[in-house]
C-alpha positions in Angstrom: 57.7 -49.4 0.6 56.7 -46.4 -1.4 53.4 -48.1 -2.4 52.6 -49.0 1.2 53.4 -45.4 2.2 51.1 -44.0 -0.6 48.2 -46.3 0.5 48.7 -45.3 4.0 48.4 -41.6 3.1 45.2 -42.3 1.2 43.8 -44.2 4.1 44.7 -41.3 6.4 43.1 -38.8 4.1 39.9 -40.9 3.9 39.8 -41.1 7.7 40.0 -37.3 7.9 37.1 -36.9 5.5 35.0 -39.4 7.4 35.9 -37.7 10.7 34.8 -34.3 9.3 31.6 -35.7 7.8 31.0 -37.5 11.1 30.8 -34.0 12.7 28.0 -33.1 10.4 26.2 -36.3 11.5 26.9 -35.3 15.1 25.4 -31.9 14.6 22.3 -33.5 13.1 22.0 -35.9 16.1 22.3 -33.0 18.5 19.5 -31.3 16.6 17.3 -34.4 16.8 17.8 -34.7 20.5 16.9 -31.0 21.0 20.4 -29.8 21.9 20.3 -26.9 19.5 23.2 -25.0 21.0 25.5 -28.0 20.6 24.1 -28.7 17.1 24.8 -25.1 16.0 28.3 -25.1 17.5 29.2 -28.3 15.8 27.9 -27.5 12.3 29.4 -24.0 12.4 32.8 -25.6 13.2 32.6 -27.8 10.0 32.6 -24.6 7.8 34.7 -22.4 10.0 37.9 -20.8 8.6 39.5 -21.6 11.9 39.0 -25.3 11.3 42.0 -26.6 9.3 39.9 -29.5 8.1 36.8 -27.6 7.1 37.7 -28.0 3.4 36.5 -31.6 3.8 32.9 -30.5 4.5 32.7 -27.0 3.2 31.7 -28.1 -0.3 29.6 -31.0 0.8 25.9 -30.4 0.1 24.9 -32.4 3.2 26.8 -29.9 5.5 24.6 -27.0 4.3 21.5 -29.1 4.3 22.0 -30.0 8.0 22.9 -26.4 8.8 19.6 -25.3 7.3 17.7 -27.8 9.4 19.4 -26.5 12.6 18.6 -22.9 11.9 15.0 -23.8 11.0 14.8 -25.7 14.3 16.0 -22.6 16.1 13.3 -20.6 14.5 10.6 -23.1 15.6 12.0 -23.5 19.1 9.9 -22.4 22.0 13.0 -22.1 24.2 14.0 -18.4 24.4 17.6 -19.4 25.1 17.7 -21.2 21.8 16.0 -18.4 20.0 18.8 -16.1 21.0 21.3 -18.3 19.1 20.5 -16.4 15.9 19.1 -13.0 15.1 17.6 -14.2 11.8 17.5 -18.0 11.8 15.2 -18.3 8.7 17.6 -16.2 6.6 20.4 -18.5 7.6 18.3 -21.5 6.9 17.4 -20.1 3.5 21.0 -19.4 2.6 22.1 -22.8 3.7 19.5 -24.7 1.7 20.3 -22.6 -1.4 24.0 -23.3 -0.9 23.4 -27.0 -0.6 21.4 -26.9 -3.8 24.1 -25.0 -5.7 26.7 -27.6 -4.6 24.6 -30.6 -5.4 25.7 -30.9 -9.0 24.9 -34.6 -9.3 21.4 -34.2 -7.8 22.0 -36.7 -5.0 20.3 -34.6 -2.3 17.8 -32.7 -4.5 14.7 -34.5 -3.2 15.6 -34.1 0.4 16.4 -30.5 0.0 13.1 -29.9 -1.8 11.2 -31.3 1.2 13.2 -29.0 3.5 12.6 -26.0 1.3 8.9 -26.7 1.2 8.7 -26.5 4.9 10.9 -23.5 4.9 8.4 -21.7 2.6 5.7 -22.3 5.3 8.0 -20.8 8.0 9.0 -17.8 5.8 5.3 -17.1 5.0 4.5 -17.1 8.7 7.5 -14.9 9.5 6.6 -12.5 6.7 3.0 -12.1 7.8 4.1 -11.6 11.5 6.7 -9.0 10.4 4.1 -7.1 8.3 1.6 -7.1 11.1 4.3 -5.8 13.4 5.0 -3.0 10.9 8.5 -4.4 10.3 8.1 -3.9 6.5 11.8 -4.2 5.5 11.9 -7.6 7.2 8.6 -8.7 5.7 9.8 -7.8 2.2 13.0 -9.8 2.7 11.0 -12.9 3.8 8.6 -12.6 0.9 11.6 -12.3 -1.5 13.2 -15.4 0.0 10.0 -17.3 -0.8 10.0 -16.1 -4.4 13.7 -17.0 -4.8 13.0 -20.5 -3.6 10.0 -20.8 -5.9 12.1 -19.7 -8.9 14.5 -22.7 -8.5 14.2 -25.4 -11.2 12.9 -28.0 -8.8 9.9 -25.8 -7.9 9.4 -23.9 -11.1 8.6 -27.0 -13.2 5.6 -28.1 -11.1 4.5 -25.0 -9.2 2.5 -22.1 -10.8 3.7 -18.5 -10.4 2.8 -17.4 -6.9 1.1 -14.2 -7.7 -0.3 -13.8 -4.2 3.2 -13.7 -2.8 4.4 -11.4 -5.5 1.5 -9.0 -4.7 2.3 -9.2 -0.9 5.9 -8.5 -1.6 4.9 -5.4 -3.4 2.7 -4.3 -0.5 5.5 -4.9 2.0 8.0 -3.0 -0.2 5.6 -0.1 -0.5 5.2 0.2 3.3 9.0 -0.1 3.6 9.2 2.9 1.2 11.1 0.7 -1.3 9.0 2.2 -4.0 11.1 1.2 -7.1 11.1 -2.4 -5.9 7.4 -2.3 -5.2 6.6 -1.0 -8.7 8.6 -4.0 -10.2 6.6 -6.5 -8.2 3.2 -4.9 -9.1 4.2 -4.8 -12.7 4.8 -8.6 -12.4 1.3 -8.9 -11.1 -0.1 -7.1 -14.1 2.0 -9.3 -16.4 0.4 -12.4 -14.8 -3.1 -10.7 -14.8 -3.4 -10.8 -11.1 -5.3 -8.0 -9.3 -4.6 -5.8 -12.3 -6.7 -2.7 -11.2 -5.4 -2.8 -7.7 -1.8 -3.4 -8.9 -2.0 -0.3 -11.1 -3.4 1.6 -8.1 -0.4 0.6 -6.1 2.0 1.6 -8.9 0.3 5.0 -9.1 0.7 5.5 -5.3 4.3 4.5 -5.5 5.1 7.0 -8.2 3.3 9.7 -6.4 5.2 8.9 -3.2 8.4 9.2 -5.3 7.2 12.6 -6.6 7.1 11.4 -10.2 3.8 12.9 -11.3 4.4 12.2 -15.0 4.9 8.5 -14.4 1.9 8.4 -12.0 -0.4 10.0 -14.6 0.9 7.7 -17.4 0.2 4.7 -15.1 -3.3 6.1 -14.4 -4.1 6.3 -18.1 -2.5 3.0 -18.9 -4.3 1.4 -16.1 -7.7 2.9 -17.0 -7.3 1.7 -20.6 -6.4 -1.9 -19.4 -9.0 -2.0 -16.5 -11.8 0.5 -17.2 -13.9 -1.1 -14.5 -11.4 -0.1 -11.8 -12.9 2.6 -9.7 -9.5 3.1 -7.9 -7.8 4.1 -11.1 -10.7 6.3 -12.1 -10.7 8.1 -8.8 -7.0 8.7 -9.1 -7.4 10.3 -12.5 -10.3 12.5 -11.2 -8.3 13.6 -8.1 -5.3 14.4 -10.3 -7.2 16.5 -12.8 -9.1 18.2 -9.9 -5.9 19.0 -8.1 -4.5 20.5 -11.3 -7.6 22.6 -11.9 -8.2 20.7 -15.2 -11.9 20.7 -14.6 -13.0 19.6 -18.1 -10.8 16.5 -17.9 -12.0 15.8 -14.4 -15.7 16.1 -15.6 -15.0 13.7 -18.4 -13.8 11.0 -16.0 -16.5 11.9 -13.5 -19.1 11.2 -16.0 -17.5 7.8 -16.6 -17.4 7.2 -12.8 -21.1 8.1 -12.4 -22.0 5.8 -15.3 -20.3 2.9 -13.5 -21.5 3.8 -10.0 -24.6 6.0 -10.1 -25.2 5.5 -6.4 -22.0 7.2 -5.3 -22.9 10.7 -4.1 -19.2 11.9 -4.0 -19.0 11.7 -7.8 -21.9 14.1 -8.3 -20.4 16.3 -5.6 -17.0 16.4 -7.3 -18.7 17.0 -10.7 -20.6 20.0 -9.1 -17.3 21.4 -7.8 -15.6 21.1 -11.2 -18.6 22.7 -13.0 -18.6 25.5 -10.5 -14.9 26.2 -11.2 -15.8 26.5 -14.9 -18.5 29.1 -14.1 -21.3 26.7 -15.0 -23.2 27.2 -11.8 -26.6 26.0 -13.0 -25.1 22.6 -14.0 -23.2 22.6 -10.7 -26.4 23.1 -8.7 -28.0 20.2 -10.6 -25.0 18.0 -9.8 -25.1 18.9 -6.1 -28.8 18.3 -6.1 -28.2 14.8 -7.5 -25.7 14.2 -4.7 -28.3 15.0 -2.1 -30.9 12.7 -3.8 -28.5 9.8 -3.5 -27.5 10.8 0.0 -30.0 13.1 1.7 -27.6 13.6 4.6 -24.7 14.9 2.4 -24.1 18.2 4.3 -21.3 19.4 2.1 -23.5 19.2 -1.0 -26.2 21.4 0.7 -23.5 23.8 1.8 -22.0 24.1 -1.7 -25.5 24.8 -3.1 -25.7 27.6 -0.6 -22.3 28.9 -1.7 -23.4 29.0 -5.3 -26.3 31.3 -4.5 -24.1 33.3 -2.1 -21.5 33.9 -4.8 -24.1 34.9 -7.2 -25.3 37.5 -4.6 -21.7 38.8 -4.2 -21.3 39.2 -7.9 -24.6 41.1 -8.1 -23.4 43.4 -5.3 -20.3 44.1 -7.5 -22.7 45.2 -10.3 -24.6 47.4 -7.9 -21.4 49.0 -6.6 -20.5 50.3 -10.1 -23.7 52.4 -10.2 -23.0 56.1 -9.6 -24.2 57.5 -6.2 -26.6 59.8 -8.1 -28.6 56.8 -9.3 -29.8 55.6 -5.9 -33.0 54.0 -7.2 -31.1 51.9 -9.7 -28.5 51.0 -7.0 -31.3 49.7 -4.7 -32.9 47.7 -7.5 -29.6 46.0 -8.3 -28.9 45.4 -4.6 -32.3 43.8 -4.2 -31.4 41.3 -6.9 -28.3 40.4 -4.8 -30.6 39.9 -1.7 -32.7 37.5 -3.7 -29.7 35.3 -4.2 -28.6 35.5 -0.6 -32.1 34.5 0.5 -31.9 31.4 -1.8 -28.6 30.4 -0.1 -30.2 30.3 3.4 -32.2 27.1 3.3 -29.3 25.2 1.9 -26.9 26.6 4.5 -29.5 25.9 7.3 -29.9 22.3 6.1 -26.1 21.9 6.1 -25.9 23.3 9.6 -28.7 20.9 10.8 -26.8 17.9 9.5 -23.5 19.3 10.9 -24.5 21.4 13.9 -20.9 21.9 15.3 -19.4 23.2 12.1 -18.4 26.8 12.9 -17.6 27.6 9.3 -21.2 27.0 8.2 -22.6 28.9 11.3 -20.3 31.9 10.5 -21.6 31.9 7.0 -25.2 31.9 8.2 -24.5 34.6 10.7 -23.2 36.8 7.8 -26.3 36.1 5.7 -28.7 36.8 8.6 -27.0 40.1 9.3 -26.9 41.1 5.7 -30.6 40.4 5.3 -31.5 42.0 8.7 -32.8 38.7 10.1 -31.8 39.7 13.6 -33.6 37.0 15.6 -31.8 34.4 13.5 -28.6 36.4 13.8 -28.7 36.3 17.6 -29.6 32.6 17.6 -26.6 31.7 15.5 -24.3 34.0 17.5 -25.3 32.2 20.7 -24.6 28.8 19.1 -21.1 30.1 18.1 -20.4 31.3 21.6 -21.4 27.9 23.0 -18.9 26.2 20.7 -15.9 28.3 21.9 
């Protein structure tokens, strides 16, 4: 009798297991027939703590595989009622497939799960791009990271190259989400795999600057320029840094390299002129500004800065004249006349700048000052009228 009773217990236990696994099949059937609400309700019951028999299916890979399929179907559904069944169906699908994979220690379901994950990567990519375009950057970052996690699994890693495009896009999403440390890690991976090296260094520099870590940013600039000397982005970052710190000699050194690489870029000549002027090398500054206008004859700021160089020379000469004692009037007038020569040289450059940028009040005010100083009253009245019309 004991043996019969023992066999009966085994049969009963087997029946319970089959009944529970049958619910997984039922959930799949509901999914196939388009009844996603029923499918979700059924599959969730098979893993629910409230289900006393859930231990029969909780560790079965097939349970989680089917659960992943159902959530992926919810994502793809056009029915808004079904879409409301989950706030983040792809995340649940991802977790389910990865759970199935971790439970499949004998590899019985590996091929089937790989196919599901391949389709999931497509859906995650679509979701990541949509989230990025909608400026939901945290969400986009998470989707991209899910893709990378799937691609790191043994089943994909052995026959799939490193997806550098997704790594780079993950970094971009993380940057926009202000997850700067994470972004830096992803861009460093891009550099490791020699993907978009110059641009990746540029993103790392921007991330460090956003974090307020100037030292790390400058180190990244130098490291990046050494590794990718052809990268204009890195070069410009270095130039801007040294210009902002008033380290004009360093800025000029990198500007010369920039001009060598891109001689048709007028902003490099302009920046070089500004750096030279800060060092008091005004003749060289004028030459650099002139080169900027030769490359771009409509570069108003370059003409204006040439005018400023001559104007400042005139101001310095007035300071010389002001030191002459009142008793030496003739000498004072001679020195003052030298200042007027410089002011007159400034005018054509200021006028050219104003012609190119006629609504710039700052340039007009400067011209008004010059005309008044040189007693060019007709011009003074004309500019005054223009200023009044711009009020």
